[in-house]
N, C-alpha and C positions, 0 to 999 in steps of 0.2 A: 379624834384625831389621836394620835398617842406620839410619843417622841423616844427614842433612843439617845442617850447621853453619852453612856458609856460601853465598852463592850459588855456584853452577858457574863462573861466570866466576873465581872466585879459585882455583878447585883445579888452573887452568893456569898459574897465576903461578908463576915459578921462587921458590925459598927466596931472598929477598934482602930488604934494609931495608923495601920498598915493601911486601913480601909480612907482615914482620912487623906492620909499621902497620896493616894491616888486622886482624890479632890483635888488637893493641892497641886497635883501635877496638871490637873485639866485645867486650871483656873491659870490666867493671863500672869505673864512674869514681868515685871518691869524690868528687867535685865535682857529684856528681847532686842529692843532697838538698840541698847548696848554692846551686845553681841553682835549682832547681824554688822553692825558699824566698823566693831573691831576686826573682824575677820575681813570686811573689804579693804579698811585701811591694812591691816598686815599683809594681802595681796599686793595691794600698789606699792606698799615700804619694801614689799620682795623685790618688787620690779626694780626699784629704786638701787636697790642694794648691788643687786645682780648689773645692771646696766652701768653704775660706779665701780662696783669690783673687778668688773672685767676689765675695764678701761685702767686702773690703776695696775692691773697685772700685766697686761702689754705694757703699758708706758716701763714699769719696772724691768720687763724680761728684756725690752728693746735698749734702752740706756743701758744695762748693766753689761750687755753684750758687743755693745757697739764703743760706750763711752767708757766703762769700766765704773761708773758712778752714775746715780738717780738723781737729775736735776730736782730743784724744789718746785711743788705743784704751782707758783706763781709764774714761774719762767716755762715750763713746757706747754703749756697751754691743753694738755690732755683733759684737766679736770674741766675746764671752760666749755670743751668739745663735748664730751659725755654729759655734764650739766644740760646744755642746750638739748642733744639728744633726748635725755629723761624727760625732761620738761614735754617735748612735743608727743612722747610714747605716753606720760602719764595723762596728758589733756585731751588726748585722743580717746583713750581707755576710758575715761570719766565721761564723755561726752556720749560715747556709744553703750555706757553702763556694763562694760566689760567687768567691773570690780563688784557689782552686784550679786548676791547671793543667787536670786532666781537666773541671772544670765549663766554663773559657774556651775549651777545645778539641770542646765539645759543640755540640749544633745548639741549645741552649735560647733562647728571645725575652730574648738578655741585656739589650738597652737596655730592654724593656719591664718587666723585673723590675726593673732599676736606676730605672726611673721609678716606681714602684709602692713601692721602699722608700724612695726622695724624700720621695712625699706622706706617706706613712706616718711618716717622720721629722716630719716638718711638724705632722702631726697630734698626734704624743706632746707636741711642743714647746709645741703652743697648750694643751694640756691642763693640762701642768705650770705654763703660765703662769696661767691662769685659776685653777688650785689655789691658787697660791702668790701671786695679786695682784700679780703682776709684770709684766703686759702692758702698764702704762702706762710701765715703763721704756727701751723701745722703740719708735722713730720706726715708725707705720703705714706710711708712704710709703717707708721704707728696706727694711722686713719683706718688703713685696709684692714691690718691685723685686728683693730678694733672691730671693725664691720663684720668680719666673719668669724671671729672671736665671741663677739656679743649675742649674733643671734643666736647659737646653740645654748649659750648662757642663759639667754632670756627664757627660751622654752623650755629646760631645763628647770628653772625653778617656778616657772608657772604650770606645768605638770605637776610638780610637786606639792605646790598650793592648791591646785585643784583637788587631788588626792584627800590631802589633809580636811580640805572643807568639805569634802562629799562623806568623808569617814566623821566628820564633827557634827553634820547636818543629821540627826537622829531621830527619830520619833518620840523620844524623851526629851532630848536638846532645847534650849532656850530660844534657837536660832530658827524653829522651825513653824511655819505658819501652820496657826490655828483655824481650823474652818467649819462650819455649819451649814448642814445642807438641808432643803427644802424644797418640797416635792410631793408629788403621787408616789406611792409605793413602788409602782413598776418602773419609774422612772430613775428613783433611787434605785435600788436593783439594777436597774441597766448602768449606771454610775459604777456601784462597785465592781460589776461584772468585767466591765472594760477598763477598769484604772485601778491603779496601786498606788492609794494615798500615799503610803511610805517610800514609795520610788521616786514619786512627785516634790517629795518634800514637803509632806503635808501631814497635818493630824487633824482626823474627825472627831471634834468632840462632841457633835451632837448633832439630830437628825429629827427634824420636823416632817411628819407624815400628813399631809392633805386628805380629808376625806374624799372620795368621789362622789360628786354630786350626782341625784339619780335626776336622769333627764326628765322623767314624767313630772317632777316636781315643777311647782309655780315658783316665777323668777323670785318673791321675797323669800321663799323659805331657803331658796339657794345661795340669794344674797346674805342671808344669814348667818347660815352654815359655814361660808368660807369666811364670814367676818369671826365667826368664833373661833375657828382655826387659826387664823392670820394673829387673833389677838393674845392666842396662847402662844403661838411661835415667837410672837415679839415677845413677852414675858421671858420665856425659856432665854431667849439670845441676849436680852440684857441683864440675866443671872449668870451664863455662861460667859457673856463677853469675848467673844471670838475675834478676831482680825479680820475675817472677811466671811459673809454670807452668799452661796451658792444657790441660784432660785433654778431648780430643775424643771420646774414646767413646760409641758413642750410650747413652742411657738404657735403652735395652731389654735392654743387657748389665748388666745391675745387681752381678753376681758380679764382674763384671772391674772396672767403676768401682771397689767397695770395695777392691779387691784395688790400683788404682792410688793411690787415697786412701791405704792403708798405707804405700805405699812413699815417696810423695813429700811425706808430712808428714813423713819423716825428712832433708829439706832446709829451709836457710835462704830460701825463696820463698815470695810469696804464691800460695796455690793456688785455682784454679777451675775448676769444670766449666762447659764451655761447654753452653748449652742445646740442644735438639735440633733438627733444620731445622725443626721445626712453632711453634717459638718464632721463629725469624728476623722473622716479620711483625710482631712487638712490641717495638720499638726500646727502650724504656724497663723494661724486667722489673726488678723489686725484689722482696725479700723482705719478707713484709708478715707482721704478727699478727693475729688474730682473736680476743679474750680470749686461751685459752692455745694455741690451734691454729696454727701457721705455716703459710705457703703462699707458692706464688709468684704477686707481684701481675702480671697480664697486662693490666688496664682498671680505672681506679678509677671512682667516681661521676662523672658528666659534671661536676656541680660542688659543692662542698662548703656544709655549712650557712651558712657565714659568705659565700660567694660567692654563694648565694641570696639572701640578706639584702641584699646590695649592689647585685647586678644589678635585682631586683624595687624595692628603694628610688627607684633611678634611672629604672626604666621608671615606676613610678606618679607619680614628681614630674612628668618630662617629658610623660608623656601628658595629666596634668591642664592643666597649663600651655599645650599645645599646643590642646589642645580649646578651652580659654579665648580663646588667641589667635585660632585660628582660626576660631572661630563666624560672622564675616562671611563668611568666604570658602565655608562651607560651606553658608549661608542663600544665596549667589550660585550656588552649583552646583546648589542644590536647584531655585532658577528656573529655570535655563537647563536641567536634564535634563527640567523638565515640560514646558517650552515646546518642546524637541524633537523629541519622541517620547512617545504616550502609555506609562503604566506606572509604576509605584513608583519613587522616588528611590535607595532603598539595594536591593540584592541581595544576599541572604543563601544561601550555599553549604555545604552540610556539609563538612568536612575534618577531618584527624585533627590530634588534637594531641599533647601531652605524654602518653608512656607509650600511643601510640596510641587514646588517649580520643578519639571525635567531637564536634564543636562547629561552630558555625554562623558563619562568617567575613562580615564584614561588607563590603562595597564600593559605591561609588557604580555605578549601575547606565551600562554603556558598550554595550548592545546594545539591541535592540529587545524588548521583551518579548511572550514566547511561552508559552502555557499547556501544559503537559506535554510540553515539550521535553527530549529526549535530549542528555545531554551530549554535547559536540564542543570540542575545543581551538580557542581562535581562530587563525585562520590569516593570514597577510599577507595584506591587502585583502578582509578578510573581510567580506561583505555584510550581515552582523547588524549590526557595529558603527555606531554613529549618528554623526553629524558632531561632536557635542559630544563622544560617548566616545571618538572619536580622539585627541582635543586631551586628554582628560583621562588616557587611556593612557600617551600620549607624555610629559606630565608628572609622572608616577606620582601625578596627585591621586585618580584612583579608587582608592588604598591608602589615604588618609588615614580612612574610617571605621573601619579596625581599630584606631585608639586605643582604639575603645568595647571591642574586644576584649582590647586591653591593661590597661583598667582593669576591667575584668573577670576578668582573671587566667588569660584562656585564651590571651593572646599576649605576646610579648615585643617591644620596639623592636627588637632583631637577634637575628636566630636563622635556621635553615632554611627556606626560605618553605613554606606549608604546599600541599599537590599537593590536587586533585580526586582524590575517592575511589577511582574509576576509574583513576586513574593510580599510585597507590599500591598498589591489588591487581594491576595489571599488572607494574609494575616489581620488586616485591619480590622478585617470583620469578625475575626474569631479571637482576638486578643483585646483586652481594655488598654487603652490611653499609648495603642503602637503605635498611632498616626500622631503623638505628640513629638516623637523623635524629630518630626519635622521643624519643631520650633527653634531649632539652632541648625547650625551649618554640617553638613556631614562632615566627618572627619578622616583622613589616611589611617589613623589608630584610636581607639578609644579604652574605655574603660572596661567593658565587656571581653575584647580582645586580648587585653592585659592578664584579663584573670581566665584565660583561655576558653571564653565562650566563642570559639569562631568555628568555619569549617560548614559540615552540613548539619542542616538542622531537620531529624528524623521525627520528633514530634512537637506538638505544640508547646510542650513544657520546656524543649530547649529552647524556644523562640521566647517564651514567656521571662525564663531566665536573664536573655541576655537584652530583652526590654528592659527589665529591673534594673540592671545595672546601667543601661542609656539613661534612663528617667533619674538614677542616683547621681550620674553626671550632671545632669542639666540643674537639677536641685541644688547641688553643692558645688558649681562652677568657681575657680577661682583660678589666676595667672598661675598659683603654685598647683595647684591641682593639675592644669596642664603641662607643667615641666615634669612634674612627677608622672604621668603618665608617657610622655616621650620618654624618660630614662627607662622606667620600666619595658617599653618597647624595644628597647635595644637591649638591654643587660637580665631581662628576668626571664627565669626559664619559661614561665606560665605563658608568654608571649607567643610561643612558638608551638604550645602545644593545639595539636587536631590541624596544623597546618599542613595541606596536601592540594 
């Protein structure tokens, strides 16, 4: 067995003060916990200052413009309102551990989470106000100004704090996690090949390599060899005193893992089992319980019950409003289609929806009507497209009848675009996780479409890029993400790219 405590470059250093400084940097620092708590506290205080500061500015601006004088804090009521909002924002973030260093270093959608908390805190404040009949104590104009000005203020401060924390957490900072690796040589090499410790907010201060046991050897000698390796590894860990120990032994070596666990439970460090290589494709593994059964959760339901209710409420409300407002446009388009070429106004085609259940998707007819026609994807300068149809496709107006599918519960306003059945059957066998697109409702528009990934798919790579965007949407869904995609659908030039 051998150990790699520090990078090779330091092994060549002479025994001088500079080399002793290297060892000093590798040893645990008592300030680590204080620094981490300080960073978390500073982030929370920054949120508090942002919330109270924006409220004070809105209060000052309103009363200066309307009354020419700013009332005392005790009489305006703005301080009580902002303090209540701040209380719910901070408590929610504390419960969700959003102020933790690991959370701030992760790839979570931090600003989206902060916006969700802001809206949720205001919803709670409104409920409390109605329940206690105290809403009349606050100026509606000030409250609205506070709501709309406070969100960008909070997001700006949070973005700034995230940047500061990520710059502060360097391999030499006192706040970084110091880890020790234990495993066979090939498994440790695989860890280094697939992970950038510095980017993960870690510093590897030691590595203990276990010797491969001769499969032809007797059981007693194999146990003795592993015991010697583990005893030496434990001694090294006690000397280096890392914060965490990662056991990288493959899960197929169950008996060796159990002996590693028994050995390292004796040292004062957090102990981790590194998932096997098959788990590397799932970045957000977590232990979950279903009833009394425990397991590693590698994929959750795409949307929970509350998320489904929120999304469906938004879909149904906006779809009904849009159908009423767009009724004159529907009538005008119907007349133009009838005048342009013979055939029906609407075109309906079978598509796969949620859980691969087939349904008929509505569109304004943009091609010449043909009986018993075999499906063929539209191409650039397709002769089947009518003049009016070309205009409808370029402007995305041909998709508007799918609002009827949304009202019927077959589609959502935002989601992966439903493809023709022939495409689904073809690409499902050629592109990994293609069928996972059907784990959510298909949408009139989607993340792929607003990024210009629409129209003809000439190669498998074209479809793979589209599927990657769809899966990103599924894995990162939020109501704000839906609203962002809707806005981009209307105003982003990329949403009209390849429309034909």
